[in-house]
C-alpha positions in Angstrom: 35.9 -120.8 6.0 37.3 -120.0 2.5 39.9 -117.4 1.9 37.7 -115.1 -0.2 40.5 -113.0 -1.8 42.3 -116.3 -2.7 39.4 -118.0 -4.3 37.9 -114.9 -6.0 38.2 -115.2 -9.8 40.1 -118.5 -9.5 37.9 -120.0 -12.3 38.2 -116.9 -14.5 40.9 -116.1 -17.1 40.8 -112.5 -15.9 43.1 -109.5 -16.3 45.5 -110.6 -13.5 45.8 -114.1 -15.0 46.3 -112.7 -18.5 49.0 -110.3 -17.2 50.8 -113.1 -15.5 50.6 -115.7 -18.3 50.7 -113.7 -21.6 53.8 -112.2 -23.2 53.9 -108.4 -22.6 53.2 -107.6 -26.3 50.3 -110.0 -26.5 48.8 -108.7 -23.3 49.1 -105.1 -24.5 47.5 -106.0 -27.9 44.6 -107.8 -26.1 44.1 -104.8 -23.7 43.8 -102.5 -26.7 41.1 -104.7 -28.1 39.2 -104.8 -24.8 39.5 -101.1 -23.9 39.6 -99.4 -27.3 37.9 -101.9 -29.6 41.0 -102.5 -31.8 40.9 -105.5 -34.1 42.8 -108.6 -32.9 45.5 -110.1 -35.0 45.3 -113.9 -35.5 48.8 -114.4 -34.3 47.9 -112.6 -31.0 44.7 -114.8 -30.8 46.9 -118.0 -31.2 49.1 -117.0 -28.2 46.0 -116.1 -26.1 44.4 -119.4 -27.0 47.4 -121.4 -26.0 47.8 -119.7 -22.7 44.0 -119.9 -22.1 44.1 -123.7 -22.8 47.1 -124.3 -20.5 45.5 -122.4 -17.7 42.2 -124.3 -18.2 43.8 -127.7 -18.2 45.6 -126.9 -15.0 42.3 -126.1 -13.5 40.7 -129.4 -14.6 39.1 -128.5 -17.9 39.1 -131.0 -20.8 36.7 -129.2 -23.2 36.0 -125.7 -24.4 32.7 -124.2 -25.5 31.5 -120.9 -27.0 29.0 -119.7 -24.4 26.3 -117.5 -26.0 22.9 -116.0 -25.4 20.4 -116.9 -28.1 16.8 -115.5 -28.2 15.6 -118.3 -25.9 16.3 -116.3 -22.8 18.9 -118.8 -21.5 22.5 -119.5 -22.4 23.6 -122.1 -24.9 26.8 -124.1 -25.3 28.4 -126.8 -27.5 31.4 -128.5 -26.0 34.5 -129.7 -27.9 37.4 -131.5 -26.4 40.9 -130.1 -26.4 42.1 -133.4 -27.7 43.7 -133.8 -31.2 44.9 -137.1 -32.6 48.6 -137.8 -33.3 50.2 -140.2 -35.8 51.1 -142.7 -33.1 47.5 -143.3 -32.0 47.7 -140.9 -29.0 46.4 -137.4 -28.5 47.7 -134.0 -27.7 45.7 -131.1 -26.1 45.4 -128.2 -28.5 43.4 -125.0 -28.9 44.0 -122.6 -31.7 43.3 -118.9 -32.2 40.8 -119.8 -34.9 38.9 -122.0 -32.5 39.0 -119.2 -29.9 37.7 -116.5 -32.3 35.0 -118.4 -34.2 32.6 -121.3 -33.6 29.9 -122.8 -35.7 26.8 -124.1 -33.8 23.7 -125.2 -35.6 21.5 -122.1 -35.9 18.4 -123.7 -37.3 16.8 -124.7 -34.0 17.2 -121.3 -32.2 14.5 -118.7 -32.4 15.1 -116.4 -35.4 11.7 -114.7 -36.0 11.8 -115.8 -39.6 15.4 -114.7 -40.4 16.5 -118.3 -40.9 14.6 -121.2 -42.4 14.9 -124.6 -40.8 17.1 -126.0 -43.6 19.5 -123.0 -43.3 21.5 -124.4 -40.5 24.8 -122.5 -40.4 25.4 -119.9 -37.7 28.5 -118.4 -36.1 29.7 -117.6 -32.6 32.4 -114.9 -32.3 34.6 -114.4 -29.2 33.8 -111.3 -27.1 37.2 -110.5 -25.5 35.6 -107.8 -23.3 34.0 -110.5 -21.1 36.5 -112.9 -19.5 36.5 -116.7 -20.2 35.7 -118.9 -17.3 35.6 -122.6 -16.3 32.4 -124.4 -15.6 31.8 -128.2 -15.2 35.2 -129.0 -16.7 34.8 -126.8 -19.7 36.5 -123.5 -20.7 33.5 -121.2 -21.4 34.2 -118.4 -23.9 31.6 -115.6 -24.0 30.6 -115.1 -27.6 28.2 -113.3 -29.9 25.9 -115.3 -32.2 24.8 -114.5 -35.7 23.3 -116.2 -38.8 25.2 -117.2 -41.9 23.9 -114.1 -43.6 25.0 -111.8 -40.8 21.8 -111.0 -38.9 22.3 -111.1 -35.1 20.5 -114.0 -33.3 21.6 -113.2 -29.8 21.2 -110.7 -26.9 24.9 -109.9 -26.4 25.7 -108.2 -29.8 23.0 -105.5 -29.6 24.1 -104.7 -26.0 27.7 -104.3 -27.2 26.6 -102.1 -30.0 24.5 -99.9 -27.7 27.5 -99.6 -25.3 29.6 -98.3 -28.2 27.0 -95.8 -29.3 26.5 -94.6 -25.7 30.3 -94.2 -25.3 30.6 -92.2 -28.6 27.8 -89.8 -27.8 28.7 -89.3 -24.1 32.4 -88.6 -25.1 31.1 -85.9 -27.5 29.3 -84.2 -24.7 32.3 -84.4 -22.4 34.5 -82.9 -25.1 32.2 -79.9 -25.3 32.8 -79.4 -21.5 36.5 -79.5 -21.9 37.2 -83.1 -20.9 40.1 -84.2 -23.2 41.2 -87.2 -21.1 38.2 -89.5 -21.2 38.4 -91.9 -24.1 35.5 -94.2 -23.3 32.3 -94.0 -21.3 30.7 -97.2 -19.9 27.2 -97.9 -18.6 27.4 -100.0 -15.5 24.8 -102.3 -14.0 24.2 -104.0 -10.7 21.3 -106.5 -11.0 19.5 -107.4 -7.8 18.1 -110.9 -8.2 15.0 -112.1 -6.3 14.1 -115.8 -6.2 12.1 -118.4 -4.3 13.5 -121.6 -2.6 11.2 -124.6 -2.0 11.8 -128.2 -1.1 12.6 -130.4 -4.0 10.4 -133.3 -2.9 7.4 -130.9 -2.9 8.4 -129.4 -6.3 8.4 -132.8 -7.9 4.7 -133.3 -7.0 3.6 -130.2 -8.8 3.2 -130.5 -12.6 2.6 -126.8 -12.9 5.9 -125.9 -11.3 7.8 -128.5 -13.4 6.3 -127.5 -16.7 5.5 -123.8 -16.2 7.6 -122.5 -13.3 4.5 -121.2 -11.5 1.5 -122.7 -9.7 -1.7 -122.8 -11.8 -3.8 -124.0 -8.9 -3.5 -123.4 -5.1 -5.7 -122.0 -2.4 -4.2 -119.4 -0.2 -2.7 -120.6 3.1 -3.9 -119.2 6.5 -0.7 -117.2 6.7 1.1 -115.5 3.9 3.2 -112.3 4.2 0.8 -110.3 6.2 3.0 -109.9 9.2 6.1 -108.9 7.2 8.1 -111.2 9.5 10.1 -112.9 6.8 11.5 -109.6 5.3 15.1 -109.3 6.5 14.4 -112.0 9.0 16.9 -114.5 10.3 17.9 -116.8 7.5 17.0 -120.5 8.1 20.0 -122.9 8.4 19.2 -124.8 5.2 18.8 -121.6 3.2 21.9 -120.2 4.8 24.0 -123.2 3.8 22.7 -122.8 0.2 23.6 -119.1 0.2 27.0 -119.8 1.5 27.8 -122.3 -1.2 26.3 -120.0 -3.8 28.5 -117.1 -2.7 31.6 -119.2 -2.9 30.8 -120.5 -6.4 30.0 -117.0 -7.6 33.2 -115.6 -6.1 35.2 -118.3 -7.9 33.6 -117.2 -11.1 34.6 -113.6 -10.4 31.0 -112.5 -9.7 30.9 -109.8 -7.0 28.1 -111.2 -4.9 27.7 -108.7 -2.1 24.3 -108.8 -0.4 21.9 -111.6 0.6 18.7 -111.5 2.6 15.1 -112.7 3.0 12.6 -110.9 0.9 9.0 -110.1 1.8 7.2 -113.3 0.8 7.8 -116.5 2.7 10.4 -118.7 0.9 11.6 -115.6 -1.1 15.2 -114.2 -1.0 17.4 -111.8 -2.8 21.0 -111.6 -4.0 22.8 -108.4 -5.1 26.2 -107.9 -6.7 28.6 -105.0 -7.0 28.3 -103.0 -10.2 30.2 -103.9 -13.4 30.0 -102.9 -17.1 26.7 -103.7 -18.7 28.1 -106.4 -20.8 29.9 -108.2 -18.0 27.0 -107.7 -15.6 24.7 -109.3 -18.1 27.0 -112.3 -18.5 27.4 -112.6 -14.8 23.6 -112.4 -14.2 23.0 -115.2 -16.7 25.7 -117.4 -15.0 24.3 -116.4 -11.5 20.8 -117.7 -12.4 22.3 -121.0 -13.7 24.4 -121.5 -10.6 21.4 -120.6 -8.3 19.4 -123.4 -9.8 22.2 -126.0 -9.9 23.4 -125.4 -6.3 19.8 -125.5 -5.0 19.5 -129.1 -6.3 22.5 -130.1 -4.2 20.7 -128.9 -1.1 17.5 -130.7 -1.9 15.9 -127.4 -2.9 14.5 -125.9 -6.1 15.2 -122.3 -7.1 12.2 -120.7 -8.7 12.9 -117.7 -10.9 9.4 -117.2 -12.3 8.1 -113.7 -11.8 4.9 -115.0 -10.0 5.3 -118.6 -8.9 2.6 -118.2 -6.2 -0.6 -116.2 -6.3 -1.4 -114.0 -3.3 2.2 -113.3 -2.3 4.8 -111.1 -3.8 6.4 -112.1 -7.0 10.1 -111.7 -7.9 11.7 -108.9 -9.9 15.2 -107.9 -10.9 16.3 -104.3 -10.1 18.5 -102.9 -12.8 20.8 -100.3 -11.1 22.2 -98.3 -14.0 24.9 -95.7 -14.0 27.2 -93.9 -16.5 31.0 -93.8 -15.8 34.1 -92.6 -17.6 37.3 -94.7 -18.0 38.9 -92.1 -15.8 36.7 -93.1 -12.9 34.0 -90.4 -12.9 30.4 -91.2 -12.3 28.4 -88.9 -14.6 25.2 -89.4 -12.6 26.9 -88.2 -9.3 25.2 -84.9 -8.4 28.3 -83.9 -6.3 27.9 -81.6 -3.2 26.2 -78.9 -5.2 24.1 -80.3 -8.1 22.7 -76.9 -9.1 26.2 -75.8 -10.1 27.1 -79.2 -11.6 26.0 -78.4 -15.2 27.5 -81.6 -16.7 25.5 -83.7 -14.3 22.3 -81.7 -15.1 22.9 -82.3 -18.8 23.1 -86.1 -18.3 20.2 -86.1 -15.9 18.1 -84.2 -18.4 19.1 -86.6 -21.2 17.8 -89.6 -19.1 14.5 -87.7 -18.2 13.8 -87.0 -21.9 14.8 -90.5 -23.0 12.4 -92.2 -20.5 9.6 -89.8 -21.4 9.9 -90.1 -25.1 10.4 -93.9 -25.1 7.9 -95.2 -22.6 6.8 -97.8 -25.1 10.4 -99.2 -25.5 11.1 -99.3 -21.8 7.8 -101.2 -21.2 8.8 -103.6 -24.1 12.1 -104.0 -22.4 10.4 -105.7 -19.4 7.5 -107.4 -21.1 7.0 -111.1 -20.7 4.1 -113.5 -19.9 5.5 -114.0 -16.3 6.1 -110.3 -15.6 2.5 -109.4 -16.7 1.3 -111.2 -13.6 3.6 -109.1 -11.4 3.5 -105.5 -12.7 0.8 -103.4 -11.1 0.4 -105.6 -8.0 1.4 -104.1 -4.7 4.8 -105.6 -4.8 6.2 -104.1 -8.0 6.0 -100.9 -9.9 2.9 -100.4 -12.1 3.0 -100.8 -15.9 3.0 -96.9 -16.1 6.5 -95.5 -16.7 7.5 -92.6 -14.4 10.6 -91.3 -12.7 11.4 -90.6 -9.1 14.1 -87.9 -8.5 13.5 -87.2 -4.9 12.7 -83.8 -3.2 16.2 -82.4 -3.4 16.8 -83.0 -7.1 13.3 -82.0 -8.0 13.9 -78.6 -6.3 17.1 -78.2 -8.2 15.3 -78.7 -11.5 12.6 -76.3 -10.5 15.2 -73.7 -9.8 16.7 -74.3 -13.3 13.2 -73.8 -14.9 12.4 -70.7 -12.9 15.9 -69.2 -13.0 15.7 -68.6 -9.2 18.5 -69.3 -6.8 18.6 -72.8 -5.3 19.3 -73.1 -1.6 20.6 -76.5 -0.7 19.0 -78.0 2.3 21.3 -78.1 5.3 22.2 -81.6 6.5 19.9 -83.0 9.2 21.5 -85.0 12.0 19.4 -87.9 13.2 19.4 -88.1 17.0 17.9 -91.3 18.4 17.9 -89.9 22.0 19.9 -93.0 23.0 23.4 -92.0 24.3 25.0 -95.3 23.3 23.9 -94.9 19.6 25.9 -92.4 17.6 24.1 -89.7 15.7 24.1 -89.9 11.9 23.4 -87.7 8.9 20.0 -88.0 7.2 19.9 -88.3 3.4 18.5 -85.4 1.5 15.7 -87.4 -0.1 13.8 -90.6 0.8 13.6 -93.6 -1.4 10.5 -94.6 -3.4 10.1 -98.3 -3.8 6.9 -97.9 -5.9 8.6 -96.0 -8.7 9.5 -97.8 -11.9 12.6 -95.7 -12.5 14.1 -94.1 -9.4 17.2 -92.0 -8.9 19.0 -93.4 -5.9 21.9 -91.1 -5.2 24.3 -91.6 -8.1 22.4 -94.1 -10.3 19.0 -95.0 -11.6 17.2 -98.1 -10.4 14.9 -99.6 -13.1 12.6 -101.7 -10.9 10.3 -103.2 -13.6 12.4 -106.1 -14.8 11.2 -109.7 -14.2 13.3 -112.1 -12.2 13.9 -114.5 -15.0 14.8 -111.9 -17.6 18.0 -111.5 -19.5 19.0 -107.9 -18.6 20.9 -107.5 -21.9 17.7 -106.5 -23.8 16.7 -103.9 -21.2 20.1 -102.3 -21.1 20.4 -102.3 -24.9 17.2 -100.3 -25.0 18.2 -98.0 -22.1 21.6 -97.3 -23.6 20.2 -96.6 -27.0 17.5 -94.2 -26.0 19.8 -92.2 -23.8 22.6 -92.2 -26.4 20.1 -90.8 -28.9 19.3 -87.9 -26.7 22.9 -87.2 -26.0 23.6 -87.1 -29.7 21.0 -84.3 -30.0 22.5 -82.6 -27.1 26.0 -82.8 -28.5 24.8 -81.5 -31.9 23.4 -78.4 -30.2 26.2 -77.8 -27.6 29.0 -78.2 -30.2 27.7 -75.1 -32.0 27.4 -73.0 -28.8 29.8 -70.1 -28.2 29.0 -70.1 -24.4 28.7 -73.8 -23.5 27.6 -73.3 -19.9 24.8 -70.9 -20.8 23.7 -73.1 -23.7 23.7 -76.1 -21.4 21.6 -74.3 -18.8 19.1 -73.4 -21.5 19.1 -76.9 -22.9 18.4 -78.4 -19.4 15.7 -75.9 -18.8 14.0 -76.6 -22.1 14.3 -80.4 -21.7 12.9 -80.5 -18.2 10.1 -78.1 -19.0 9.0 -80.3 -22.0 9.4 -83.6 -20.2 8.6 -82.9 -16.5 5.3 -84.9 -16.8 7.4 -88.1 -16.4 8.6 -87.0 -13.0 6.5 -88.3 -10.1 7.7 -88.6 -6.5 4.4 -89.9 -5.0 2.7 -93.2 -4.5 2.7 -95.1 -7.8 0.3 -97.7 -6.3 -2.6 -95.2 -5.7 -5.7 -95.0 -7.9 -5.2 -91.3 -8.0 -1.9 -91.7 -9.8 -3.5 -93.9 -12.5 -5.9 -91.0 -13.2 -3.2 -88.4 -12.9 -0.9 -90.3 -15.2 -3.6 -90.5 -17.8 -4.2 -86.8 -17.5 -0.5 -86.2 -18.1 -0.6 -88.3 -21.2 1.6 -91.1 -19.8 0.9 -94.6 -21.3 -0.4 -97.6 -19.4 0.5 -100.7 -21.4 -0.8 -103.4 -19.1 0.5 -106.5 -20.9 2.9 -107.7 -23.5 0.3 -108.0 -26.3 -0.8 -104.4 -25.6 2.6 -102.9 -26.1 4.5 -105.2 -28.5 3.0 -104.0 -31.8 4.8 -100.6 -31.1 8.2 -102.3 -31.2 8.4 -102.0 -34.9 6.8 -98.5 -35.3 8.4 -96.2 -37.8 10.0 -94.2 -35.1 11.6 -97.2 -33.4 12.8 -98.7 -36.6 14.5 -95.4 -37.4 16.0 -95.1 -33.9 17.6 -98.5 -33.9 18.7 -98.3 -37.5 20.2 -94.9 -37.1 22.5 -96.1 -34.4 23.3 -99.5 -35.9 21.7 -101.4 -33.0 19.1 -103.4 -35.1 18.3 -103.5 -38.7 14.6 -103.4 -39.5 14.7 -107.2 -40.2 16.4 -107.9 -36.9 13.9 -105.7 -35.0 10.9 -107.4 -36.6 12.3 -110.8 -35.9 12.6 -109.9 -32.2 9.0 -108.7 -32.1 7.8 -112.0 -33.7 9.9 -114.1 -31.2 8.5 -112.3 -28.2 4.9 -112.5 -29.4 5.3 -116.2 -30.4 7.0 -117.0 -27.1 4.2 -115.4 -25.2 1.6 -117.5 -27.0 3.6 -120.7 -26.6 4.1 -120.2 -22.8 0.3 -119.6 -22.3 -0.4 -122.6 -24.4 1.9 -124.8 -22.3 0.2 -123.4 -19.1 -3.3 -124.1 -20.5 -2.4 -127.6 -21.5 -0.8 -128.2 -18.1 -3.9 -126.9 -16.3 -6.1 -129.2 -18.4 -3.9 -132.2 -17.7 -3.9 -131.5 -13.9 -7.7 -130.8 -13.9 -8.7 -133.9 -15.9 -6.2 -136.5 -14.6 -5.7 -135.4 -10.9 -8.3 -132.9 -9.6 -11.5 -134.4 -10.9 -10.6 -138.0 -9.7 -9.6 -136.6 -6.3 -12.8 -134.5 -5.8 -15.0 -137.3 -7.1 -13.4 -139.8 -4.7 -13.9 -137.5 -1.8 -17.6 -136.9 -2.8 -18.1 -140.6 -3.0 -16.5 -141.1 0.5 -18.7 -138.3 1.9 -21.8 -139.8 0.3 -21.1 -143.2 1.7 -20.7 -141.6 5.2 -24.0 -139.7 4.7 -25.8 -142.9 3.7 -24.4 -144.7 6.7 -25.6 -142.0 9.0 -29.1 -142.1 7.5 -29.3 -145.9 7.8 -28.5 -145.5 11.5 -30.9 -142.6 12.1 -33.4 -142.1 9.2 -34.5 -138.8 10.7 -31.1 -137.3 9.9 -32.0 -136.4 6.3 -29.6 -133.5 6.4 -26.1 -133.8 7.8 -22.8 -132.0 7.3 -21.7 -134.7 4.9 -24.8 -134.3 2.7 -24.3 -130.5 2.6 -20.7 -130.9 1.7 -21.6 -133.5 -1.0 -24.0 -131.0 -2.5 -21.5 -128.1 -2.4 -18.6 -130.1 -3.9 -20.9 -131.7 -6.5 -22.0 -128.3 -7.7 -18.4 -127.1 -7.8 -17.3 -130.2 -9.7 -20.0 -129.7 -12.2 -18.9 -126.0 -12.6 -15.3 -127.2 -12.9 -16.0 -129.6 -15.8 -17.8 -126.7 -17.6 -14.7 -124.5 -17.1 -12.5 -127.3 -18.4 -14.7 -127.4 -21.6 -14.4 -123.6 -21.9 -10.6 -123.7 -21.6 -10.4 -126.6 -24.1 -12.4 -124.6 -26.7 -10.3 -121.5 -26.0 -7.1 -123.4 -26.7 -8.5 -124.9 -29.9 -9.6 -121.4 -31.0 -6.0 -120.1 -30.8 -4.9 -122.6 -33.5 -6.9 -120.8 -36.1 -5.1 -117.5 -35.7 -1.8 -117.2 -37.7 -0.9 -113.5 -37.1 1.5 -113.4 -34.1 0.1 -110.2 -32.6 -3.5 -111.3 -32.9 -2.6 -114.8 -31.6 -1.0 -113.3 -28.5 -3.9 -111.0 -27.9 -6.3 -113.9 -28.2 -4.3 -115.9 -25.6 -4.4 -113.0 -23.2 -8.1 -112.2 -23.6 -9.5 -115.8 -24.0 -7.1 -118.5 -22.9 -5.6 -116.7 -19.8 -9.0 -115.6 -18.6 -10.4 -119.2 -19.0 -7.4 -120.5 -17.0 -8.2 -118.0 -14.2 -11.8 -119.0 -14.1 -10.8 -122.7 -13.9 -8.4 -122.0 -11.1 -11.0 -120.1 -9.0 -13.2 -123.2 -8.9 -10.3 -125.5 -8.2 -9.1 -123.4 -5.3 -12.6 -123.3 -3.8 -12.7 -127.1 -4.0 -9.3 -127.4 -2.4 -10.5 -125.2 0.5 -13.3 -127.7 1.1 -11.4 -130.9 0.6 -9.5 -133.3 2.8 -5.8 -132.4 2.6 -5.0 -136.0 2.4 -7.0 -136.5 -0.8 -6.0 -133.3 -2.6 -3.5 -134.4 -5.2 -0.9 -131.7 -4.8 1.1 -130.1 -1.9 -0.6 -127.0 -0.6 0.6 -123.5 -0.6 1.3 -123.7 3.1 3.5 -126.8 2.5 5.4 -125.2 -0.4 6.0 -121.8 1.3 6.8 -123.0 4.8 8.5 -126.4 4.4 12.1 -125.3 4.1 
């Protein structure tokens, strides 16, 4: 067994390591940069770089890389050796402050949404000292931001850092109004629960759809799925347990606070959850976690699937974004305390979140929009595409008392008695949890449950930070003018909740009644990415992001184009993969089985001519009709894919793929799955759902 405290952070150039290795003056200067955003002197950077290099070499590193997050959704890295030549034909190991601070990867091949032409290749990576460097595969990885030669941001880290700064500035303004003179910074913190599937590698390698698309494009449902709920929190299988053990150890070495692991609802599905960290570090850690999950699975003969819906008919995978607001003095601003009705500061921050979510339903839906997540949202496994907030009975009663001006009587604590003497009694929580809610208050934080499992959480938290900071700025403007802050704050909370209470819903978000009720309330239901993405660059959103310096209009439009283009490209790849599988594998397999059945039927009739009808002949007819229908569906999908090439506008092209290509793929699949259900398992060209979901 590993000594966890000993290995934790052993591959990270963290605060403890910096304090031990850096001169005191250098350490203090770097801490000011990290905690207060002070600029870093090049001389200080040189000292840090030298210590970082020495530590990395001691831990087996030979290279360094600026580790960044372009608009591809995954991380990128270009590795350079520490070696420098000497005059005597040998080498020394060196690493300068300039190399630490700035890198220059080729920017032309990364998505830019038209910001950069292909021939304009220069781009820059810039060290982010607020996220610790770490060692991976013999290279020192330095978390960095990424921008173009002309200064436009091309990554997902920079907007997040900007949003955190804006959030801190506006939150501190509100705190000052309430007499807090000690807090100098407010951080948003995140804990990202990560769901995933594990399947056998040998099975995965036989599925073109999983290899190219990350999800199955064909597959009949197995006799058993998740109906019995027996996999959820069930005993973890030895092979999976061995994988989880090694994954935990690697995550701990990289300073990632992996805390919880368990089986999820669907067979072969699991979940990992970390302890909270600042939004920036949590984002970096989640990107690294997903990479390590995939790599370690390979070592165990497994494949980790992070697609939002790899298997039809069973639950897909999400990523729950647990979001809170904390001061650098250790106070959680979303903690209601023992008496939330009297905790005016908490009510102000709560009201700010309520208003932000209500006013910016479009942006929060955009924050979780992807081709993969469209398959998952709205199914009975994930929140619907309609934004709403769950506050629980207790907090809802608190807000009602604020609106009415009546006294609030806090519920007395209820003791749960199991009537079993050996089991101690325990205190019941004041409110239940609501797993159907997209945005739920869970005691001292909000859980945004709509994110897809493969998603970079940086985009979501950039938007979340920005919309809440914008409301806090309005609140600060109003409260700074008040003579009686407490009375003004009470009135502000009352006004805000009254105007935005439509977003609060504590009931069943899966019910048909809620869909009708949400429409009556005026809440939006953007079912897919193409439905909502045109709103990204609305006048209001451009002004919002520009006002706070998160995105320029050019940067925002580039992101919209990238998301729309990526959606169309993914569906095009899926369509081409489906056509390849259909033409090259499924048709030959079904035709071969029909031929085999026909030969058997003919043999039976030659033995007994009176047997004109046999099970074989009936099955030949059924499969022949299905195969004929299948070929027609192939032609329809072919035509749909060709039709997409004629549409140049990104938004129109994405909508065409959704309405025509995706629907043609679904029709093709329906026929294929029916044929699989009537085929010999030995002749069907791909491993079945049952094999994939229950083989580990």
